[in-house]
N, C-alpha and C positions, 0 to 999 in steps of 0.2 A: 917520502910516500907513506900515509898512515894506511896501517890494515884495519878494516874492517872484519872483526869478528860477529860471527852470528852468535846468537844466544840461544837457545832453543828452551823454551820453558814449556814443561808438560802438566797438564791439568789432569788429575786422577778424580774421577767422578766415584762417589762411595756405591759400594757393593752391600753396603751394608742395609739392615730392612730400617724403615720408618722408626722413629720412639715411638712407644705410645702415648697414646692420651691419657691422664689418669680422671677414672669415670670414678672414683670414690676413695676416700682415705681411709676408708673402714674395710673390714675384709665381710663377707656374707656368709652368712648361715646357711647352709645347705642340707638337706635331706636327701642323701642319692641312695640311690637302686642296685643292689648289687648285678654284676651281668649286664648292665645297660650302657651303651655308649654315650659319652658325651662330649663336647665340644667346648671349651672353655676358649674365651675372648681374650686374646693375648694383644691386639690394636686400642681396646679401650673404646672404640666407636661403638659396639653395639646397642640397643636399646633393650637388649633382654640380660643382662649382665646378671651373673659373669658368665653367662654363655654367648656363642657366638649365633649373630644372625644375619653373618655374609656381609656386613658393612664392609670389612677391611679391602674387598673386592675393589672397591670404588675409591675408599678413605684410605688406606694404608697398606697400596700393593707392596708386597717382599712380605708380609707378615700372613701366618695364617695361624687358625685355631690348633689349640691341642688338645690331642682326642684321648680321651681316657677312658678304662674300663673298670670299675671297683667291682673286687672280689665278692663285696658282701655290702648288704644294707648299711649307711653310717650317717650319723649327722658329722658334717665337716665344715670349717672355716676357708673359704676358698677365697682368693686374694681378688682386692677390687681397686687396687693401686696398680697391678701388672708389671709391678718390679721385684714381685719374689725372687728369691735364688731356689726356691721349691716348690714351683710351678706342677698342678696348680692350686696349691696349699698356701696359704699364709705364714710368713715366717716372720713376722712383725716391720716388713721393711717400713710400712705406711707411716711408724713413727720417727722414722729418720729426718734430719733437716730439710733435705731437697726435696721429700714427699710434703711436708707438713706445710713449706716455705711457698709451695707450688699451687698456683691457682686450680682448686680442681672444675674440671671441664662443666658445660652448662647442660649436660645431657640427663635428662631424667630418664633414670633406670625404672 
């Protein structure tokens, strides 16, 4: 007699947040006011780039804005591609092939 062996397959659902969309392939020059709290968009869906407008709540659940308070007034370049390794600041990641070859989202910022 042949024995039948049950094979158990497990499916793991990712608990990782979704990948952000790329709203801009260029950094955004911003005048920041020292002591003011800002919320930098991490999902890429905001229509108020580079800042959050709450779009992540319906379009990118699992992502939330990066909140920061600059110590002094400053003109800075904030990341527009959402893949920086130094959020919220641009680190040049937008020059890498995976960003350059990716079609930018059709959002109007």
